[in-house]
C-alpha positions in Angstrom: -52.2 22.7 5.1 -50.1 25.4 7.2 -49.9 24.6 11.2 -49.1 27.1 14.5 -48.8 30.4 12.8 -47.8 29.9 8.8 -44.8 27.4 9.2 -44.3 25.8 6.4 -46.1 22.0 8.3 -42.1 20.6 8.2 -38.7 21.8 8.1 -37.9 19.5 5.4 -37.0 22.0 2.4 -34.5 21.8 -0.6 -32.0 24.1 -1.2 -34.1 27.5 -2.3 -33.1 27.3 -6.0 -35.2 26.5 -8.8 -34.3 23.5 -9.6 -33.8 22.0 -6.4 -35.9 19.0 -4.9 -39.3 19.1 -4.9 -40.1 16.3 -3.5 -38.0 17.7 -0.3 -41.6 19.4 1.9 -43.0 16.3 1.6 -40.9 14.4 3.6 -42.0 14.5 7.2 -39.7 13.1 9.0 -35.9 14.3 10.1 -34.2 11.1 9.5 -36.4 10.5 6.3 -34.7 13.7 4.7 -31.5 14.3 6.7 -30.8 11.4 4.2 -32.2 12.5 1.4 -29.7 13.4 -1.2 -30.9 18.1 -1.8 -32.7 17.9 1.0 -32.3 19.4 4.5 -33.4 19.9 8.6 -33.6 23.2 9.7 -29.4 22.9 7.1 -28.5 19.2 8.7 -27.9 16.4 6.6 -26.5 13.8 6.8 -24.3 14.0 3.7 -22.5 17.1 5.5 -24.4 19.1 3.1 -26.2 19.2 -0.3 -25.3 19.3 -4.5 -27.2 22.5 -6.1 -27.3 23.2 -9.3 -29.0 22.0 -12.5 -31.4 19.4 -11.8 -29.5 16.4 -11.9 -27.2 17.7 -9.6 -29.4 17.8 -6.8 -29.7 14.3 -6.5 -26.2 13.7 -5.7 -24.7 12.1 -2.7 -21.8 13.3 -1.3 -19.2 15.6 -1.5 -16.5 14.0 -4.1 -19.8 13.5 -6.1 -20.9 16.7 -6.3 -17.8 18.0 -7.0 -16.5 16.0 -10.3 -19.5 17.5 -11.1 -18.5 20.8 -10.8 -18.1 20.9 -15.3 -21.6 19.9 -15.1 -22.7 23.2 -13.2 -22.3 21.7 -9.7 -21.7 23.0 -6.4 -21.9 21.8 -2.7 -23.3 23.7 0.1 -22.0 22.8 3.5 -24.5 21.1 6.3 -25.0 24.2 9.4 
């Protein structure tokens, strides 16, 4: 479902990688999106960023937990 001139129905997205949280794009609420690990609303996240990497990484909330899982291929992406 498209709105406007070809834009996505909401601004909630994952990190854009093949392992992103696929549920982010279905979150129509800015608040719900920015409080969901791995999701961001136009670069905004209440966690200050999101964890990217392996599929298990994208569900990690918080920089400390993400960096602690670096051995599993996780890395922290700061919010913009």
